[in-house]
C-alpha positions as CSV (number, residue, x, y, z in Angstrom):
1,M,51.2,99.0,-22.8
2,L,49.0,99.0,-19.8
3,R,47.4,95.6,-19.3
4,L,44.5,94.8,-17.0
5,R,42.2,91.8,-16.8
6,N,38.8,92.0,-18.4
7,R,40.0,95.0,-20.4
8,P,38.4,95.5,-23.9
9,S,41.4,97.4,-25.3
10,L,43.7,96.7,-28.2
11,D,47.4,96.5,-27.9
12,L,48.7,99.3,-30.1
13,L,52.4,98.6,-29.5
14,S,52.7,95.2,-31.1
15,G,51.5,93.4,-34.3
16,S,51.3,94.6,-37.9
17,E,50.9,98.4,-37.8
18,G,48.4,98.5,-40.6
19,W,46.2,95.8,-39.2
20,V,46.3,97.2,-35.7
21,I,45.3,100.7,-37.0
22,F,42.6,99.3,-39.2
23,K,41.1,97.1,-36.5
24,F,41.2,99.9,-34.0
25,S,39.5,102.2,-36.4
26,V,36.5,99.9,-37.2
27,P,34.5,100.7,-34.0
28,I,35.3,104.4,-34.6
29,I,34.0,104.2,-38.1
30,L,30.8,102.7,-36.9
31,S,30.6,105.4,-34.2
32,Y,30.9,108.2,-36.7
33,L,28.4,106.6,-39.1
34,L,26.0,106.2,-36.2
35,Q,26.4,109.9,-35.4
36,Q,25.5,110.7,-39.0
37,I,22.5,108.4,-38.9
38,Y,21.3,110.1,-35.7
39,T,21.7,113.5,-37.2
40,I,19.4,112.5,-40.1
41,S,16.9,110.8,-37.7
42,D,16.8,113.9,-35.5
43,A,16.3,116.1,-38.6
44,A,13.5,113.8,-39.8
45,I,11.7,114.0,-36.4
46,C,12.0,117.7,-36.3
47,G,10.9,118.0,-39.9
48,Q,7.7,116.1,-39.3
49,T,6.7,117.8,-36.0
50,L,8.1,121.4,-35.9
51,S,6.7,124.4,-37.8
52,V,8.4,125.7,-40.9
53,D,10.0,128.6,-39.0
54,E,11.3,126.3,-36.3
55,I,12.8,123.9,-38.8
56,A,14.5,126.8,-40.6
57,G,15.8,128.1,-37.3
58,V,17.3,124.8,-36.3
59,N,18.9,124.2,-39.7
60,D,20.3,127.7,-39.9
61,V,22.3,127.5,-36.7
62,F,24.1,124.3,-37.5
63,P,27.3,126.1,-38.6
64,I,27.4,128.2,-35.4
65,L,26.9,125.2,-33.2
66,F,29.6,123.4,-35.2
67,I,32.2,126.1,-34.3
68,F,31.8,125.7,-30.5
69,L,30.9,122.0,-30.3
70,Q,33.8,120.9,-32.6
71,F,36.2,123.0,-30.5
72,A,35.2,120.9,-27.6
73,V,35.7,117.7,-29.6
74,G,39.2,118.9,-30.8
75,C,40.3,119.9,-27.3
76,T,39.4,116.5,-25.8
77,A,41.2,114.7,-28.6
78,G,44.3,116.8,-28.0
79,F,44.2,116.2,-24.3
80,S,44.1,112.5,-24.8
81,V,47.5,112.6,-26.7
82,I,49.2,113.1,-23.3
83,T,47.2,110.1,-21.9
84,S,48.2,107.9,-24.9
85,I,51.8,108.7,-24.4
86,A,51.6,107.8,-20.7
87,A,49.8,104.5,-21.7
88,G,52.5,103.7,-24.2
89,Q,55.1,104.2,-21.5
90,G,53.2,101.8,-19.1
91,D,53.0,104.8,-16.7
92,K,49.8,104.2,-14.7
93,P,50.4,107.2,-12.4
94,G,50.9,109.3,-15.5
95,V,47.5,108.1,-16.9
96,R,45.8,108.9,-13.6
97,R,47.3,112.4,-13.5
98,S,46.4,113.1,-17.1
99,F,42.8,111.9,-16.5
100,A,42.6,114.1,-13.4
101,A,43.9,117.1,-15.3
102,Q,41.4,116.6,-18.0
103,L,38.5,116.5,-15.5
104,I,39.6,119.9,-14.1
105,L,40.3,121.4,-17.5
106,G,37.0,120.1,-18.9
107,G,35.1,122.0,-16.2
108,A,37.0,125.2,-16.7
109,M,36.9,125.1,-20.5
110,S,33.2,124.2,-20.5
111,L,32.4,127.3,-18.4
112,L,34.6,129.6,-20.6
113,L,33.2,128.1,-23.9
114,T,29.6,128.5,-22.6
115,A,30.1,132.1,-21.6
116,I,31.7,133.0,-25.0
117,A,29.1,131.2,-27.0
118,I,26.1,132.8,-25.2
119,L,27.6,136.3,-25.4
120,A,28.4,135.9,-29.1
121,L,25.1,134.2,-30.0
122,G,23.1,137.3,-31.1
123,P,25.9,138.7,-33.3
124,L,26.6,135.3,-34.9
125,L,22.9,134.8,-35.7
126,R,23.0,138.2,-37.5
127,F,26.2,137.3,-39.3
128,I,24.6,134.2,-40.9
129,G,21.7,136.4,-42.1
130,L,19.0,135.9,-39.4
131,S,17.1,138.9,-38.1
132,E,14.5,139.8,-35.5
133,T,12.4,141.0,-38.4
134,N,11.6,137.3,-38.9
135,P,10.6,136.6,-35.3
136,G,9.6,132.9,-35.8
137,V,12.9,131.8,-37.2
138,W,14.9,134.1,-34.9
139,K,13.2,132.8,-31.8
140,A,13.7,129.2,-32.8
141,A,17.3,129.6,-33.7
142,Y,18.1,131.6,-30.5
143,Q,16.3,129.2,-28.1
144,Y,17.8,126.1,-29.7
145,S,21.3,127.5,-29.7
146,L,21.1,128.8,-26.1
147,I,20.1,125.5,-24.6
148,I,22.8,123.6,-26.6
149,F,25.4,126.1,-25.4
150,I,24.2,125.8,-21.8
151,G,24.7,122.1,-22.2
152,I,28.2,122.3,-23.6
153,F,29.6,120.7,-20.5
154,A,27.7,117.5,-21.4
155,Q,29.2,117.5,-24.9
156,F,32.7,118.3,-23.5
157,Y,32.7,115.5,-20.8
158,Y,31.1,112.9,-23.1
159,N,33.8,113.4,-25.7
160,L,36.5,113.7,-23.0
161,I,35.8,110.3,-21.6
162,C,35.5,108.7,-25.0
163,S,38.8,110.2,-26.0
164,V,40.5,108.9,-22.8
165,L,39.2,105.4,-23.5
166,R,40.4,105.4,-27.0
167,S,43.8,106.7,-25.8
168,L,44.0,103.5,-23.8
169,G,43.3,101.3,-26.8
170,D,39.5,100.9,-26.2
171,S,37.5,102.1,-29.3
172,T,34.6,99.7,-28.6
173,T,33.2,101.1,-25.4
174,P,32.6,104.6,-26.9
175,L,30.7,102.9,-29.8
176,I,28.4,101.2,-27.3
177,F,27.7,104.4,-25.3
178,L,27.1,106.3,-28.5
179,L,24.5,103.8,-29.6
180,F,22.9,104.2,-26.2
181,S,23.0,108.0,-26.5
182,T,21.5,107.9,-30.0
183,V,18.6,105.7,-29.0
184,L,18.0,107.7,-25.8
185,N,18.1,111.0,-27.8
186,I,15.6,109.8,-30.3
187,G,13.3,108.6,-27.5
188,L,13.6,111.9,-25.7
189,D,13.0,113.8,-28.9
190,L,9.7,112.0,-29.4
191,F,8.7,112.5,-25.8
192,F,9.5,116.2,-25.5
193,I,8.4,117.2,-29.0
194,L,5.4,115.0,-29.6
195,A,4.1,114.3,-26.1
196,L,5.0,117.6,-24.3
197,R,4.8,119.8,-27.4
198,L,7.9,121.7,-26.4
199,G,9.1,122.3,-30.0
200,V,12.7,123.4,-30.5
201,V,13.2,123.7,-26.7
202,G,12.3,120.0,-26.4
203,A,14.7,119.0,-29.2
204,A,17.6,120.9,-27.6
205,V,16.8,119.6,-24.1
206,A,16.6,116.0,-25.4
207,T,20.1,116.4,-27.0
208,V,21.7,117.8,-23.8
209,L,20.1,115.2,-21.5
210,A,21.1,112.3,-23.7
211,Q,24.7,113.4,-23.8
212,A,24.8,114.2,-20.1
213,L,23.4,110.8,-19.0
214,S,25.7,109.0,-21.5
215,A,28.7,110.9,-20.1
216,V,27.8,109.9,-16.5
217,L,27.2,106.3,-17.3
218,C,30.4,106.1,-19.5
219,L,32.4,107.6,-16.6
220,I,31.0,105.1,-14.1
221,Y,31.8,102.2,-16.5
222,A,35.4,103.5,-17.2
223,F,36.0,104.0,-13.4
224,R,34.9,100.4,-12.7
225,K,36.7,98.8,-15.5
226,Y,40.0,100.7,-15.6
227,E,42.2,100.8,-12.6
228,E,44.4,103.5,-14.1
229,L,41.4,105.8,-14.2
230,H,41.1,105.9,-10.4
231,P,42.7,109.3,-9.6
232,T,43.7,109.9,-6.1
233,K,43.7,113.3,-4.3
234,S,47.4,113.8,-5.0
235,D,46.8,113.2,-8.8
236,F,44.9,116.5,-8.8
237,H,47.8,118.4,-7.2
238,V,50.4,118.6,-10.0
239,A,52.6,121.3,-11.3
240,L,50.9,124.0,-13.5
241,S,53.2,122.9,-16.4
242,F,51.4,119.6,-16.5
243,Y,48.1,121.4,-17.2
244,V,49.9,123.5,-19.8
245,R,51.1,120.4,-21.6
246,H,47.5,119.4,-22.1
247,L,46.4,122.8,-23.2
248,R,49.2,123.0,-25.8
249,Q,47.8,119.8,-27.4
250,G,44.1,120.5,-26.9
251,I,43.7,124.2,-27.8
252,P,45.4,124.0,-31.3
253,M,43.3,121.0,-32.2
254,G,40.1,122.7,-30.9
255,L,40.9,125.8,-32.9
256,Q,41.6,123.7,-35.9
257,F,38.0,122.3,-35.8
258,S,36.5,125.8,-35.3
259,V,38.5,127.3,-38.1
260,L,37.2,124.6,-40.5
261,A,33.7,125.5,-39.4
262,I,34.2,129.1,-40.3
263,G,35.5,128.1,-43.7
264,I,32.3,126.1,-44.3
265,I,30.1,129.1,-43.3
266,V,32.0,131.2,-45.9
267,M,31.4,128.6,-48.6
268,Q,27.7,128.3,-47.8
269,R,27.2,132.0,-47.8
270,A,28.8,132.2,-51.3
271,L,26.5,129.4,-52.5
272,V,23.4,131.4,-51.8
273,G,24.2,133.7,-54.7
274,F,23.4,130.9,-57.2
275,D,19.8,130.9,-55.9
276,I,19.3,134.7,-56.3
277,G,17.2,135.7,-59.3
278,E,16.0,139.0,-60.8
279,G,15.4,141.7,-58.3
280,G,17.2,139.9,-55.5
281,V,14.3,137.4,-55.2
282,M,15.3,133.8,-54.3
283,V,14.6,131.2,-57.0
284,A,11.7,128.9,-56.2
285,G,12.9,125.7,-54.5
286,N,16.5,127.0,-53.8
287,P,17.9,124.3,-56.1
288,A,21.6,125.3,-55.5
289,Q,21.3,125.2,-51.8
290,N,19.1,122.1,-51.7
291,G,21.2,120.2,-54.2
292,F,24.5,121.2,-52.6
293,G,23.0,120.5,-49.1
294,A,22.0,116.9,-50.0
295,A,25.4,116.3,-51.7
296,N,27.2,117.7,-48.6
297,K,25.3,115.3,-46.4
298,L,26.4,112.3,-48.5
299,N,29.9,113.7,-48.4
300,N,29.8,113.8,-44.6
301,F,28.9,110.1,-44.6
302,L,31.7,109.2,-47.0
303,M,34.2,111.1,-44.9
304,C,33.4,109.1,-41.8
305,P,35.8,106.2,-42.4
306,M,38.7,108.7,-43.1
307,N,37.8,110.7,-40.0
308,A,37.8,107.5,-38.0
309,L,41.2,106.4,-39.5
310,S,42.6,109.8,-38.4
311,T,41.4,109.3,-34.8
312,A,43.0,105.8,-34.7
313,I,46.3,107.2,-36.1
314,V,46.5,109.9,-33.3
315,C,46.1,107.2,-30.6
316,F,48.5,104.7,-32.3
317,H,51.2,107.3,-32.8
318,A,50.9,108.8,-29.3
319,Q,51.2,105.4,-27.6
320,N,54.2,104.4,-29.8
321,L,55.8,107.8,-29.1
322,G,55.5,107.0,-25.4
323,A,57.1,103.6,-26.0
324,G,59.9,105.1,-28.0
325,R,58.9,103.2,-31.1
326,Q,59.7,105.6,-33.9
327,D,60.0,102.7,-36.3
328,R,56.3,101.8,-35.7
329,I,55.4,105.4,-36.2
330,R,57.1,105.5,-39.6
331,R,55.6,102.2,-40.7
332,G,52.2,103.1,-39.3
333,T,52.1,106.3,-41.3
334,V,53.0,104.6,-44.5
335,K,50.5,101.8,-44.0
336,S,47.8,104.4,-43.0
337,L,48.4,106.1,-46.4
338,L,47.8,102.7,-48.1
339,I,44.6,102.1,-46.0
340,G,43.5,105.6,-46.9
341,L,44.2,104.9,-50.6
342,A,42.0,101.8,-50.4
343,M,39.3,103.9,-48.7
344,Y,39.6,106.6,-51.5
345,G,38.9,104.0,-54.1
346,I,35.9,102.4,-52.3
347,L,34.3,105.7,-51.0
348,G,34.9,107.6,-54.3
349,G,33.4,104.7,-56.3
350,L,30.4,104.5,-54.0
351,G,29.8,108.2,-54.2
352,M,30.0,108.2,-57.9
353,L,27.4,105.4,-58.1
354,L,25.0,107.3,-55.9
355,T,25.2,110.3,-58.3
356,I,23.4,108.3,-61.0
357,N,20.0,109.9,-61.4
358,G,20.7,111.8,-58.2
359,A,20.0,108.6,-56.2
360,Y,21.5,110.1,-53.0
361,Q,19.1,113.0,-53.0
362,H,16.2,110.6,-52.3
363,L,18.0,109.8,-49.0
364,F,18.0,113.4,-47.8
365,M,15.0,115.1,-49.5
366,S,11.4,114.4,-50.3
367,A,10.7,113.6,-53.9
368,D,8.8,116.9,-54.5
369,K,12.0,118.9,-53.7
370,I,14.2,116.9,-56.2
371,T,14.5,118.5,-59.6
372,E,16.9,118.4,-62.5
373,A,18.5,121.5,-61.1
374,T,19.1,120.1,-57.6
375,I,20.6,117.0,-59.1
376,R,22.9,119.1,-61.4
377,Y,24.1,121.3,-58.6
378,G,24.6,118.3,-56.2
379,N,26.3,116.1,-58.7
380,I,28.8,118.7,-59.9
381,Y,29.9,119.3,-56.3
382,L,30.3,115.6,-55.8
383,Y,32.2,115.1,-59.1
384,V,34.8,117.7,-58.0
385,D,35.2,116.5,-54.5
386,L,35.2,112.8,-55.1
387,A,37.7,113.1,-58.0
388,L,40.2,114.8,-55.6
389,Y,39.4,112.7,-52.5
390,F,43.0,111.4,-52.5
391,M,44.1,114.9,-51.3
392,L,41.6,114.7,-48.4
393,M,42.9,111.2,-47.5
394,I,46.5,112.5,-47.4
395,L,45.4,115.4,-45.3
396,F,43.7,113.2,-42.7
397,V,46.7,110.9,-42.4
398,F,49.4,113.5,-42.2
399,R,47.4,115.8,-39.9
400,A,46.6,113.0,-37.5
401,A,50.1,111.6,-37.6
402,V,51.7,114.9,-36.7
403,Q,49.1,115.4,-33.9
404,G,49.9,112.0,-32.5
405,V,53.6,112.8,-32.1
406,G,52.8,115.9,-30.1
407,H,52.9,118.7,-32.8
408,A,49.3,119.9,-32.6
409,E,50.3,123.4,-33.6
410,Y,50.8,122.2,-37.2
411,A,47.2,120.9,-37.3
412,L,46.2,124.5,-36.5
413,V,48.5,125.8,-39.3
414,A,46.8,123.3,-41.7
415,G,43.4,124.5,-40.5
416,C,44.3,128.1,-41.2
417,A,45.6,127.1,-44.6
418,E,42.3,125.5,-45.4
419,L,40.4,128.6,-44.3
420,V,42.6,130.9,-46.4
421,A,42.2,128.8,-49.5
422,R,38.5,128.3,-49.1
423,V,37.8,132.0,-48.5
424,L,39.9,133.1,-51.4
425,I,38.5,130.6,-53.8
426,C,34.8,131.1,-52.8
427,A,35.1,134.9,-52.6
428,F,36.9,135.5,-55.9
429,L,37.1,132.5,-58.2
430,P,33.4,132.1,-59.1
431,A,33.0,135.8,-60.1
432,M,36.3,135.7,-62.1
433,V,35.1,132.6,-64.0
434,N,31.6,134.1,-64.5
435,G,32.9,137.5,-65.6
436,G,30.7,139.3,-63.2
437,P,28.6,139.0,-60.0
438,I,27.0,135.6,-59.1
439,D,23.3,135.1,-59.4
440,S,21.0,132.3,-60.7
441,S,22.1,132.9,-64.3
442,A,25.8,132.3,-63.5
443,S,27.6,129.8,-65.6
444,T,28.3,126.2,-64.8
445,G,32.0,127.0,-64.8
446,A,31.4,129.6,-62.0
447,Y,29.7,126.9,-59.8
448,I,32.5,124.5,-60.5
449,A,34.9,127.1,-59.4
450,L,33.0,127.4,-56.1
451,C,33.1,123.7,-55.7
452,F,36.9,123.8,-55.9
453,G,36.8,125.5,-52.5
454,D,37.0,122.0,-50.8
455,P,39.9,120.4,-52.8
456,G,41.7,123.7,-53.0
457,A,41.6,123.9,-49.2
458,W,42.8,120.3,-48.8
459,T,45.7,120.9,-51.2
460,L,47.0,123.9,-49.4
461,A,46.6,122.2,-46.0
462,V,48.6,119.2,-47.3
463,A,51.3,121.5,-48.5
464,S,51.5,123.0,-45.0
465,L,52.0,119.6,-43.5
466,I,54.8,118.3,-45.8
467,Y,57.6,119.8,-43.7
468,P,56.4,118.5,-40.3
469,A,55.5,115.1,-41.7
470,A,59.0,114.7,-43.2
471,R,60.7,115.9,-40.1
472,Y,58.7,114.4,-37.2
473,L,57.3,111.2,-38.9
474,F,60.2,110.0,-41.1
475,G,63.1,111.8,-39.5
476,A,64.6,111.8,-36.0
477,K,62.4,112.7,-33.0
478,S,62.5,116.4,-32.2
479,K,63.4,117.8,-28.8
480,K,59.7,118.4,-28.2
481,Q,58.8,114.8,-29.0
482,R,61.5,113.6,-26.6
483,S,60.2,115.8,-23.8
484,L,56.6,114.7,-24.4
485,S,57.6,111.0,-24.2
486,A,59.9,111.5,-21.3
């Protein structure tokens, strides 16, 4: 483990594995919860200041943005596995070279991702049902997405630096800078939207500027505090194979996130059918979409601790792989499952309590939009998901553990398994249960069948990870693992 004075990092190579992983995950949990709070605050500001068309445009493009932005998040998390391995080996030059490689790859991939996103923007907007025949919504969606895509570099480098810091055992600094970014973003939202009246353009510019400034300040802090993040000129001149090592870890993890986003889009498209009444006219109030949407927001909150645990596992396993501590990897995986089981009990119980009288819906919707129908749709979705949260917990632990020991390709396989299961379930099961096409008169059983898209996807993904988990976590190290830690 690299040790420097005044360093706010946690030693991941010693101490009780379960306690170390939990302690390391706490700041990450707070970071993820803060991101969710910011999302709600940002939506509230937009909801109070933008026009109806602008609000619809911003809300509609979320799945599209998720595809590209989460690819950036996954890539940076994958790159940092190489950094964690070097840190576990106590290899300062290796950490410097990895950081230098990521700075170059970050620039190249940001440009590529931006170009693809901008070229695909129009077709993607049409795919989710938007059209130039509704110019207000189309313009808002296009402008907002375009600015966010132009600023992908800010998202990429911000997450890159945070991932590198976590790979060194520092999960606290990213939390501090996320807090700064959140406060700054809200302030810029108010300034650009309220003071300058820039509408969706102001909202998008505020997001990009906040992330860009946070990335710069975080980089300056990291450079000053961490001696091993001072790359020299020679650190940038390494063999092409070194960059390929990073890409082999980063691209599968990035694609995994993007594939999951596509599955979510498919599920949301299927959901719309439950709000279609006679003559193809939408039911007043869109109860299925609003109820499901509020429940999904609660679900995102409840998933934060498990997401954070998975991030901590990746860093813990990668460092211990570098140190050659297969025993700690095995014990860390088992204890992570126990931590996840405790989370399942707490989070599932909390979620169930919030379903009473649809209490959670008052957090995400105004009272005039909450009806018996929205509560029914939202609660059914939560009952199905929360009852089977243990499968999601197992998925998070196994997927992160396999990623941490250098087998990111299996994370992509698991992501594809989720996509296949979700698409098949959402496309066919509701209609089969209903005995015909889906509309607002569809049976409750048909809606329950749709809700099984989530746990069905989790189950197939877990099944795809059983082999790599048994081989690479509880068996002997593979040849690939040995080469990664060499």
